[in-house]
ROPA-932754 format. One record per residue (C-alpha): residue in three letters; x, y, z. Coordinates in nm, 2 decimals, always signed. Layout:
BEGIN
+-----+--------+--------+--------+
! res !     xx !     yy !     zz !
+-----+--------+--------+--------+
! Ala !      X !      Y !      Z !
...
+-----+--------+--------+--------+
END
This chain:
BEGIN
+-----+--------+--------+--------+
! res !     xx !     yy !     zz !
+-----+--------+--------+--------+
! Met !  +0.80 !  +5.36 !  -2.90 !
! Gln !  +0.96 !  +5.05 !  -2.96 !
! His !  +1.25 !  +5.15 !  -3.23 !
! Leu !  +1.15 !  +4.80 !  -3.48 !
! Asn !  +1.46 !  +4.84 !  -3.83 !
! Phe !  +1.24 !  +4.68 !  -4.03 !
! Pro !  +0.86 !  +4.75 !  -4.19 !
! Ile !  +0.55 !  +4.62 !  -4.03 !
! Ile !  +0.29 !  +4.43 !  -4.23 !
! Asp !  -0.08 !  +4.45 !  -4.10 !
! Pro !  -0.30 !  +4.20 !  -4.22 !
! His !  -0.62 !  +4.30 !  -4.10 !
! Ile !  -0.69 !  +4.66 !  -4.13 !
! His !  -1.11 !  +4.77 !  -4.22 !
! Gln !  -1.19 !  +5.03 !  -4.50 !
! Trp !  -1.48 !  +5.22 !  -4.55 !
! Asp !  -1.72 !  +5.52 !  -4.62 !
! Pro !  -2.02 !  +5.53 !  -4.57 !
! Tyr !  -2.11 !  +5.86 !  -4.75 !
! Asn !  -2.05 !  +5.73 !  -5.08 !
! Thr !  -2.08 !  +5.37 !  -5.10 !
! Pro !  -2.38 !  +5.10 !  -4.97 !
! His !  -2.32 !  +5.05 !  -4.63 !
! Ala !  -2.52 !  +5.05 !  -4.30 !
! Ala !  -2.48 !  +5.39 !  -4.14 !
! Ala !  -2.56 !  +5.56 !  -4.61 !
! Leu !  -2.87 !  +5.68 !  -4.53 !
! Ala !  -2.75 !  +5.84 !  -4.14 !
! Val !  -2.46 !  +6.01 !  -4.30 !
! Lys !  -2.69 !  +6.23 !  -4.56 !
! Leu !  -2.91 !  +6.29 !  -4.40 !
! Leu !  -2.67 !  +6.47 !  -4.06 !
! Gly !  -2.37 !  +6.40 !  -4.19 !
! Asn !  -2.27 !  +6.78 !  -4.14 !
! Arg !  -2.43 !  +6.78 !  -3.79 !
! Pro !  -2.24 !  +6.47 !  -3.55 !
! Phe !  -2.41 !  +6.54 !  -3.21 !
! Leu !  -2.72 !  +6.46 !  -3.37 !
! Leu !  -2.59 !  +6.23 !  -3.65 !
! Asp !  -2.44 !  +5.98 !  -3.31 !
! Lys !  -2.78 !  +6.08 !  -3.13 !
! Met !  -2.97 !  +5.92 !  -3.47 !
! Val !  -2.75 !  +5.62 !  -3.50 !
! Arg !  -2.83 !  +5.56 !  -3.11 !
! Leu !  -3.17 !  +5.57 !  -3.19 !
! Ile !  -3.19 !  +5.30 !  -3.45 !
! Lys !  -2.89 !  +5.07 !  -3.42 !
! Pro !  -2.95 !  +4.79 !  -3.17 !
! Lys !  -2.81 !  +4.79 !  -2.80 !
! Asp !  -2.58 !  +4.50 !  -2.80 !
! Leu !  -2.42 !  +4.63 !  -3.16 !
! Leu !  -2.34 !  +4.97 !  -3.01 !
! Asp !  -2.21 !  +4.76 !  -2.71 !
! Thr !  -1.96 !  +4.62 !  -2.97 !
! Ile !  -1.91 !  +4.91 !  -3.13 !
! Gly !  -1.87 !  +5.12 !  -2.83 !
! Leu !  -1.84 !  +5.45 !  -3.07 !
! Thr !  -2.07 !  +5.51 !  -3.36 !
! Thr !  -1.79 !  +5.71 !  -3.51 !
! His !  -1.69 !  +5.36 !  -3.66 !
! Ile !  -2.04 !  +5.39 !  -3.85 !
! Thr !  -2.03 !  +5.70 !  -3.89 !
! Gln !  -1.68 !  +5.84 !  -4.02 !
! Pro !  -1.48 !  +5.69 !  -4.31 !
! Tyr !  -1.13 !  +5.51 !  -4.21 !
! Leu !  -0.89 !  +5.53 !  -4.50 !
! Pro !  -0.57 !  +5.48 !  -4.62 !
! Glu !  -0.47 !  +5.86 !  -4.53 !
! Asp !  -0.64 !  +5.83 !  -4.22 !
! Tyr !  -0.51 !  +5.49 !  -4.14 !
! Lys !  -0.15 !  +5.63 !  -4.24 !
! Asn !  -0.20 !  +5.86 !  -3.97 !
! Asp !  -0.25 !  +5.64 !  -3.69 !
! Leu !  +0.06 !  +5.50 !  -3.75 !
! Gly !  +0.32 !  +5.77 !  -3.59 !
! Gln !  +0.63 !  +5.70 !  -3.71 !
! Tyr !  +0.59 !  +5.34 !  -3.79 !
! Gln !  +0.67 !  +5.18 !  -4.07 !
! Val !  +0.38 !  +4.93 !  -4.28 !
! Glu !  +0.48 !  +4.82 !  -4.63 !
! Gln !  +0.22 !  +4.65 !  -4.71 !
! Val !  -0.13 !  +4.63 !  -4.55 !
! Val !  -0.51 !  +4.32 !  -4.59 !
! His !  -0.79 !  +4.49 !  -4.61 !
! Val !  -1.04 !  +4.25 !  -4.47 !
! Glu !  -1.41 !  +4.28 !  -4.52 !
! Ala !  -1.67 !  +4.56 !  -4.31 !
! Ser !  -1.95 !  +4.76 !  -4.28 !
! Trp !  -2.03 !  +4.62 !  -4.60 !
! Ala !  -2.41 !  +4.69 !  -4.66 !
! Lys !  -2.52 !  +4.46 !  -4.96 !
! His !  -2.34 !  +4.14 !  -4.78 !
! Ser !  -2.53 !  +3.84 !  -4.96 !
! Gly !  -2.54 !  +3.72 !  -5.30 !
! Lys !  -2.27 !  +3.86 !  -5.55 !
! Gly !  -2.33 !  +4.24 !  -5.46 !
! Val !  -2.02 !  +4.15 !  -5.23 !
! Val !  -1.84 !  +4.20 !  -5.52 !
! Gly !  -1.83 !  +4.57 !  -5.46 !
! Glu !  -1.67 !  +4.57 !  -5.16 !
! Thr !  -1.35 !  +4.41 !  -5.34 !
! Glu !  -1.40 !  +4.68 !  -5.60 !
! Phe !  -1.47 !  +4.97 !  -5.35 !
! Ile !  -1.12 !  +4.86 !  -5.19 !
! Glu !  -0.95 !  +4.84 !  -5.53 !
! Ser !  -1.00 !  +5.22 !  -5.63 !
! Leu !  -0.94 !  +5.36 !  -5.30 !
! Pro !  -0.58 !  +5.54 !  -5.31 !
! Phe !  -0.31 !  +5.29 !  -5.15 !
! Asn !  -0.03 !  +5.40 !  -5.32 !
! Asp !  +0.36 !  +5.58 !  -5.18 !
! Gln !  +0.17 !  +5.83 !  -4.97 !
! Thr !  -0.04 !  +5.65 !  -4.78 !
! Ile !  +0.01 !  +5.27 !  -4.76 !
! Arg !  +0.04 !  +5.01 !  -5.00 !
! Leu !  -0.24 !  +4.72 !  -5.02 !
! Gly !  -0.07 !  +4.39 !  -5.05 !
! Gly !  -0.37 !  +4.18 !  -5.01 !
! Ile !  -0.82 !  +4.15 !  -5.00 !
! Val !  -1.01 !  +3.91 !  -4.75 !
! Ala !  -1.35 !  +3.95 !  -4.87 !
! Thr !  -1.67 !  +3.79 !  -4.82 !
! Ala !  -1.85 !  +3.53 !  -4.92 !
! Asp !  -2.14 !  +3.28 !  -4.80 !
! Pro !  -2.03 !  +3.00 !  -4.85 !
! Cys !  -2.38 !  +2.86 !  -4.82 !
! Asp !  -2.43 !  +3.01 !  -5.10 !
! Ser !  -2.58 !  +2.80 !  -5.41 !
! Asn !  -2.35 !  +3.12 !  -5.64 !
! Phe !  -2.07 !  +3.03 !  -5.38 !
! Lys !  -1.79 !  +2.92 !  -5.64 !
! Lys !  -1.88 !  +3.21 !  -5.96 !
! Ile !  -1.87 !  +3.48 !  -5.64 !
! Leu !  -1.53 !  +3.42 !  -5.59 !
! Lys !  -1.46 !  +3.44 !  -5.90 !
! Met !  -1.61 !  +3.75 !  -5.97 !
! His !  -1.46 !  +3.87 !  -5.65 !
! Gln !  -1.08 !  +3.70 !  -5.83 !
! Lys !  -1.21 !  +3.87 !  -6.12 !
! Ala !  -1.24 !  +4.22 !  -5.89 !
! Ser !  -0.88 !  +4.19 !  -5.81 !
! Lys !  -0.54 !  +4.01 !  -5.84 !
! Arg !  -0.46 !  +4.10 !  -5.47 !
! Leu !  -0.74 !  +3.89 !  -5.33 !
! Arg !  -0.64 !  +3.59 !  -5.09 !
! Gly !  -0.93 !  +3.47 !  -4.86 !
! Ile !  -1.24 !  +3.51 !  -4.73 !
! Arg !  -1.44 !  +3.55 !  -4.39 !
! Arg !  -1.74 !  +3.49 !  -4.27 !
! Met !  -1.85 !  +3.53 !  -3.95 !
! Ala !  -1.94 !  +3.32 !  -3.73 !
! Ala !  -1.97 !  +3.51 !  -3.32 !
! Phe !  -2.25 !  +3.41 !  -3.23 !
! His !  -2.31 !  +3.42 !  -2.84 !
! Glu !  -2.50 !  +3.29 !  -2.56 !
! Asp !  -2.56 !  +3.59 !  -2.36 !
! Lys !  -2.80 !  +3.83 !  -2.57 !
! Gly !  -2.66 !  +4.14 !  -2.50 !
! Ile !  -2.41 !  +4.08 !  -2.68 !
! His !  -2.41 !  +4.09 !  -3.04 !
! Asn !  -2.42 !  +3.82 !  -3.28 !
! Trp !  -2.26 !  +3.84 !  -3.65 !
! Thr !  -2.49 !  +3.54 !  -3.72 !
! Asp !  -2.76 !  +3.39 !  -3.67 !
! Asp !  -2.70 !  +3.02 !  -3.68 !
! Pro !  -2.40 !  +2.96 !  -3.32 !
! His !  -2.24 !  +2.71 !  -3.53 !
! Leu !  -2.22 !  +2.83 !  -3.88 !
! Tyr !  -1.84 !  +2.65 !  -3.94 !
! Thr !  -2.04 !  +2.33 !  -3.91 !
! Asn !  -2.30 !  +2.39 !  -4.13 !
! Lys !  -2.38 !  +2.12 !  -4.33 !
! Lys !  -2.41 !  +2.33 !  -4.61 !
! Phe !  -2.17 !  +2.55 !  -4.54 !
! Leu !  -1.95 !  +2.28 !  -4.55 !
! Asn !  -2.00 !  +2.20 !  -4.87 !
! Gly !  -1.91 !  +2.48 !  -5.00 !
! Phe !  -1.60 !  +2.56 !  -4.75 !
! Glu !  -1.38 !  +2.29 !  -5.01 !
! Gln !  -1.38 !  +2.56 !  -5.30 !
! Leu !  -1.14 !  +2.81 !  -5.06 !
! Ala !  -0.84 !  +2.55 !  -5.14 !
! Arg !  -0.95 !  +2.52 !  -5.55 !
! His !  -0.96 !  +2.84 !  -5.53 !
! Asn !  -0.59 !  +2.85 !  -5.31 !
! Leu !  -0.81 !  +3.08 !  -5.11 !
! Ser !  -0.71 !  +3.11 !  -4.69 !
! Phe !  -1.01 !  +3.18 !  -4.46 !
! Asp !  -1.03 !  +3.45 !  -4.15 !
! Ala !  -1.24 !  +3.26 !  -3.86 !
! Trp !  -1.37 !  +3.47 !  -3.62 !
! Val !  -1.56 !  +3.35 !  -3.33 !
! Tyr !  -1.60 !  +3.41 !  -2.98 !
! Ser !  -1.46 !  +3.16 !  -2.75 !
! Thr !  -1.70 !  +2.96 !  -2.68 !
! Gln !  -1.69 !  +2.87 !  -3.04 !
! Ile !  -1.39 !  +2.79 !  -3.05 !
! Ser !  -1.44 !  +2.44 !  -3.09 !
! Asp !  -1.60 !  +2.49 !  -3.41 !
! Val !  -1.28 !  +2.62 !  -3.57 !
! Ile !  -1.15 !  +2.33 !  -3.46 !
! Glu !  -1.37 !  +2.07 !  -3.59 !
! Leu !  -1.39 !  +2.30 !  -3.95 !
! Ala !  -0.97 !  +2.30 !  -4.01 !
! Lys !  -0.99 !  +1.95 !  -3.91 !
! Gln !  -1.21 !  +1.88 !  -4.21 !
! Phe !  -1.01 !  +2.12 !  -4.41 !
! Pro !  -0.64 !  +2.02 !  -4.37 !
! Glu !  -0.51 !  +2.19 !  -4.67 !
! Thr !  -0.76 !  +2.51 !  -4.61 !
! Ser !  -0.51 !  +2.76 !  -4.40 !
! Ile !  -0.71 !  +2.94 !  -4.17 !
! Val !  -0.61 !  +3.25 !  -3.95 !
! Leu !  -0.85 !  +3.26 !  -3.60 !
! Asp !  -0.91 !  +3.66 !  -3.56 !
! His !  -0.84 !  +3.82 !  -3.29 !
! Phe !  -0.74 !  +3.54 !  -3.06 !
! Gly !  -1.12 !  +3.44 !  -3.02 !
! Thr !  -1.20 !  +3.73 !  -2.88 !
! Pro !  -1.27 !  +3.59 !  -2.53 !
! Ala !  -1.63 !  +3.83 !  -2.47 !
! Gly !  -1.61 !  +3.96 !  -2.06 !
! Leu !  -1.24 !  +3.87 !  -2.04 !
! Phe !  -1.13 !  +4.26 !  -1.91 !
! Gly !  -1.51 !  +4.33 !  -1.76 !
! Glu !  -1.81 !  +4.32 !  -1.74 !
! Val !  -2.07 !  +4.29 !  -2.11 !
! Gly !  -2.34 !  +4.19 !  -2.23 !
! Gln !  -2.63 !  +4.09 !  -1.93 !
! Asn !  -2.44 !  +3.83 !  -1.74 !
! Thr !  -2.12 !  +3.77 !  -1.91 !
! Gly !  -1.74 !  +3.92 !  -1.71 !
! Leu !  -2.00 !  +4.00 !  -1.41 !
! Thr !  -1.70 !  +3.88 !  -1.12 !
! Gln !  -1.31 !  +3.83 !  -1.09 !
! Thr !  -1.42 !  +3.44 !  -1.06 !
! Ala !  -1.63 !  +3.48 !  -1.41 !
! Arg !  -1.34 !  +3.61 !  -1.59 !
! Glu !  -1.09 !  +3.32 !  -1.46 !
! Asn !  -1.34 !  +3.07 !  -1.64 !
! Ile !  -1.29 !  +3.22 !  -2.00 !
! Phe !  -0.96 !  +3.29 !  -1.97 !
! Tyr !  -0.82 !  +2.91 !  -1.84 !
! Gln !  -1.13 !  +2.78 !  -2.14 !
! Trp !  -1.01 !  +3.05 !  -2.33 !
! Gln !  -0.63 !  +2.85 !  -2.27 !
! Asp !  -0.76 !  +2.51 !  -2.33 !
! Asp !  -0.94 !  +2.63 !  -2.66 !
! Ile !  -0.64 !  +2.77 !  -2.82 !
! Ala !  -0.40 !  +2.50 !  -2.68 !
! Glu !  -0.58 !  +2.28 !  -2.87 !
! Leu !  -0.66 !  +2.48 !  -3.16 !
! Ser !  -0.24 !  +2.50 !  -3.23 !
! Thr !  -0.23 !  +2.16 !  -3.24 !
! Leu !  -0.37 !  +2.19 !  -3.59 !
! Pro !  -0.07 !  +2.28 !  -3.91 !
! Asn !  -0.26 !  +2.42 !  -4.09 !
! Val !  -0.44 !  +2.70 !  -3.81 !
! Tyr !  -0.21 !  +3.10 !  -3.78 !
! Thr !  -0.38 !  +3.35 !  -3.53 !
! Lys !  -0.40 !  +3.70 !  -3.51 !
! Met !  -0.25 !  +3.92 !  -3.18 !
! Ser !  -0.53 !  +4.13 !  -3.28 !
! Gly !  -0.84 !  +4.23 !  -3.13 !
! Leu !  -0.73 !  +4.30 !  -2.80 !
! Phe !  -0.92 !  +4.65 !  -2.74 !
! Met !  -1.24 !  +4.57 !  -2.90 !
! Pro !  -1.50 !  +4.72 !  -2.65 !
! Val !  -1.71 !  +4.33 !  -2.59 !
! Leu !  -1.37 !  +4.21 !  -2.45 !
! Gly !  -1.51 !  +4.42 !  -2.12 !
! His !  -1.29 !  +4.67 !  -2.21 !
! Gln !  -1.43 !  +5.03 !  -2.03 !
! Phe !  -1.14 !  +5.29 !  -2.16 !
! Tyr !  -1.34 !  +5.49 !  -2.40 !
! Lys !  -1.64 !  +5.51 !  -2.12 !
! Lys !  -1.37 !  +5.72 !  -1.94 !
! Lys !  -1.28 !  +5.88 !  -2.27 !
! Gln !  -0.94 !  +5.73 !  -2.18 !
! Leu !  -0.74 !  +5.52 !  -2.44 !
! Ala !  -0.52 !  +5.22 !  -2.23 !
! Ser !  -0.14 !  +5.36 !  -2.17 !
! Lys !  +0.17 !  +5.12 !  -2.33 !
! Gln !  +0.20 !  +5.00 !  -1.98 !
! Gln !  -0.17 !  +4.96 !  -1.92 !
! Ile !  -0.19 !  +4.76 !  -2.29 !
! Ile !  +0.13 !  +4.49 !  -2.15 !
! Asp !  +0.00 !  +4.49 !  -1.79 !
! Leu !  -0.40 !  +4.31 !  -1.91 !
! Val !  -0.26 !  +4.14 !  -2.23 !
! Ala !  +0.06 !  +3.98 !  -2.22 !
! Pro !  -0.04 !  +3.67 !  -2.04 !
! Ile !  -0.30 !  +3.60 !  -2.33 !
! Ile !  -0.02 !  +3.66 !  -2.61 !
! Thr !  +0.21 !  +3.45 !  -2.46 !
! His !  +0.02 !  +3.19 !  -2.41 !
! Ala !  -0.04 !  +3.19 !  -2.80 !
! Leu !  +0.28 !  +3.20 !  -2.83 !
! Asp !  +0.40 !  +2.91 !  -2.59 !
! Ser !  +0.08 !  +2.72 !  -2.76 !
! Phe !  +0.14 !  +2.82 !  -3.16 !
! Gly !  +0.49 !  +2.89 !  -3.17 !
! Thr !  +0.62 !  +3.23 !  -3.30 !
! Tyr !  +0.58 !  +3.07 !  -3.70 !
! Arg !  +0.19 !  +3.11 !  -3.68 !
! Val !  +0.10 !  +3.39 !  -3.43 !
! Met !  +0.08 !  +3.76 !  -3.69 !
! Phe !  +0.05 !  +4.10 !  -3.50 !
! Ala !  -0.22 !  +4.30 !  -3.67 !
! Ser !  -0.44 !  +4.59 !  -3.57 !
! Asn !  -0.78 !  +4.53 !  -3.66 !
! Phe !  -0.77 !  +4.93 !  -3.70 !
! Pro !  -1.02 !  +5.14 !  -3.64 !
! Met !  -1.15 !  +4.87 !  -3.42 !
! Asp !  -0.98 !  +4.90 !  -3.13 !
! Arg !  -0.96 !  +5.33 !  -3.18 !
! Val !  -1.20 !  +5.36 !  -2.87 !
! Asn !  -0.97 !  +5.20 !  -2.61 !
! Thr !  -0.61 !  +5.28 !  -2.77 !
! Ser !  -0.43 !  +5.43 !  -3.08 !
! Leu !  -0.17 !  +5.26 !  -3.27 !
! Val !  +0.09 !  +5.37 !  -3.18 !
! Asn !  +0.04 !  +5.25 !  -2.79 !
! Ile !  -0.08 !  +4.91 !  -2.96 !
! Ile !  +0.25 !  +4.89 !  -3.15 !
! Asp !  +0.51 !  +4.99 !  -2.87 !
! Ala !  +0.34 !  +4.75 !  -2.60 !
! Phe !  +0.27 !  +4.42 !  -2.84 !
! Ser !  +0.65 !  +4.45 !  -2.96 !
! Asp !  +0.78 !  +4.49 !  -2.62 !
! Ile !  +0.57 !  +4.13 !  -2.52 !
! Val !  +0.76 !  +3.96 !  -2.81 !
! Gln !  +1.01 !  +4.12 !  -2.79 !
! Gln !  +1.08 !  +3.97 !  -2.34 !
! Tyr !  +0.94 !  +3.59 !  -2.50 !
! Asp !  +1.19 !  +3.61 !  -2.77 !
! Asp !  +1.39 !  +3.87 !  -2.95 !
! His !  +1.46 !  +3.66 !  -3.27 !
! Ala !  +1.06 !  +3.66 !  -3.34 !
! Leu !  +0.95 !  +4.01 !  -3.35 !
! Glu !  +1.03 !  +4.02 !  -3.74 !
! Lys !  +0.78 !  +3.70 !  -3.74 !
! Val !  +0.52 !  +3.76 !  -3.61 !
! Phe !  +0.49 !  +4.15 !  -3.69 !
! Tyr !  +0.58 !  +4.12 !  -4.07 !
! His !  +0.78 !  +3.71 !  -4.18 !
! Asn !  +0.42 !  +3.53 !  -4.10 !
! Ala !  +0.13 !  +3.71 !  -4.30 !
! Lys !  +0.37 !  +3.75 !  -4.56 !
! Gln !  +0.41 !  +3.43 !  -4.55 !
! Phe !  +0.02 !  +3.35 !  -4.49 !
! Tyr !  -0.13 !  +3.56 !  -4.72 !
! Arg !  +0.14 !  +3.52 !  -5.00 !
! Leu !  +0.25 !  +3.85 !  -4.99 !
+-----+--------+--------+--------+
END
């Protein structure tokens, strides 16, 4: 375990409770919540394969993940505060999304669990009521710091799409609404697959006054193994994914209003197979796999615009939070001994105004 002499800020965790909130698995858990084997079977029957392959294990859909669960995952690490990022709220259109912000504010974030520093909610800039919805989010929580609208879309039909529009961030209607973020002093979390980083580049160029953070280094699907129908099938294919990702990250980093999150690197969609073997990636395995990615992001963005984030519980299928912090902090420390506190604390605090 790495001994950090400062507390961490984790600017990307997810909280949900399918038993008590509008959630994609709400009906399933009400019927079979006390019979986990049958619940797993039911979810696998009713949910599309591409979604299940992206998530890895159905427990992400069916089990609550709340402040105490995150606290337990931390081990001996100290986290000063976290930022919740929108996730799994079933009422995801119109004004219904405000319910998630109200739910997060109701959770037991405190000295015994963890402190909530900020909320990144969701809302659709294409919605004619976008401005009104932003105001409703702000009324629901003084901790609102930004908005995320997921745009991850892959041409491989076996990889789950989180939007119907392959180029949501360059959609004219989206762009017309997006200008409201700067007016409300809100940042934007952008999540795309690496094949779409060019869309984030265009968005950031059009709105240089809006702070944008690229989630999960742009999620290069298939980088570590086969996913979908034909992505990451060979070593050559995986190398090509990496080379293109490198070029796009370098170009994106030239835009001063863009940061990136060192997070989500053990989601199944990247091609990791640990969960299928009922294994968790060790600290050394993590270092061996992702050191080149983290190093390139630091080379490109510098040590002031990369922030650690856990993305928990989404990466928990392939490794533990302790192993991730151990490995990522070792990689950053080896890169630049003076960068640790920036990447694991100051950069997130500055970006989200915590």
